[in-house]
Structure formats: C-alpha cells, structure tokens
C-alpha positions as a printed NumPy array, in Angstrom:
array([[-14.593,   4.816,  -6.231],
       [-12.655,   1.751,  -7.41 ],
       [ -8.638,   1.708,  -6.545],
       [ -6.139,  -1.078,  -7.012],
       [ -4.115,  -2.694,  -4.621],
       [ -0.447,  -3.913,  -4.544],
       [  0.647,  -5.963,  -1.798],
       [  4.404,  -6.65 ,  -1.894],
       [  6.814,  -7.566,   0.831],
       [  9.62 ,  -4.58 ,  -0.057],
       [  9.071,  -2.157,   2.575],
       [ 11.519,  -0.208,   0.795],
       [  9.678,  -0.013,  -1.893],
       [  6.892,   1.215,  -0.115],
       [  8.428,   3.657,   1.777],
       [  9.869,   4.807,  -1.572],
       [  6.493,   5.389,  -3.097],
       [  4.812,   7.282,  -0.145],
       [  7.831,   9.192,   0.426],
       [  7.617,  10.654,  -3.157],
       [  3.997,  10.316,  -3.516],
       [  3.074,  13.944,  -4.551],
       [  5.652,  13.458,  -7.766],
       [  4.455,  10.142,  -8.166],
       [  0.273,  10.932,  -8.063],
       [ -0.667,  10.592, -12.042],
       [  1.261,   7.618, -12.411],
       [ -0.129,   5.35 ,  -9.129],
       [ -3.856,   6.966,  -9.59 ],
       [ -5.971,   5.228,  -7.014],
       [ -3.576,   2.225,  -6.335],
       [ -2.919,   1.031,  -2.933],
       [  0.142,  -0.085,  -1.559],
       [  0.783,  -2.38 ,   1.288],
       [  2.495,  -5.037,   3.167],
       [  0.428,  -8.207,   3.516],
       [ -0.033,  -7.952,   7.438],
       [ -0.866,  -3.974,   6.948],
       [ -3.437,  -4.955,   4.353],
       [ -4.771,  -7.872,   6.609],
       [ -5.425,  -5.391,   9.195],
       [ -6.592,  -1.924,   7.548],
       [ -8.571,  -3.599,   4.725],
       [ -9.737,  -6.903,   6.137],
       [ -9.821,  -5.819,   9.536],
       [ -8.158,  -8.959,  10.416],
       [ -6.077,  -8.416,  13.765],
       [ -2.543, -10.178,  12.518],
       [ -0.191, -11.036,  15.105],
       [  3.675, -10.764,  14.497]])
C-alpha cells in the first residue's frame, strides 16, 4: 500500500482535516497529514525534543 505525506506547520489545518476526516475521506484518500515534529516522531522514529 502506498500513501502520500503532507507536512505543514499549520496545526489548525491539521485539526480541521482530522475533525472532518469522514466527510473528506474521498478527497484525502491515502494522504497522511503531519506537522514536522510528529512526522519525525511517528514515521522516522526519531525522538525529537521540543
């Protein structure tokens, strides 16, 4: 399974998309949204100190 990653510093945008994910599922498809820190933590398995 392949998916795309969208990295943004706009946390409000990410929260809005996550809140409405069920309505946007057909549009978003397999795109994963992350802020840069969460991307490093979750996908790259890097422990980032804020």
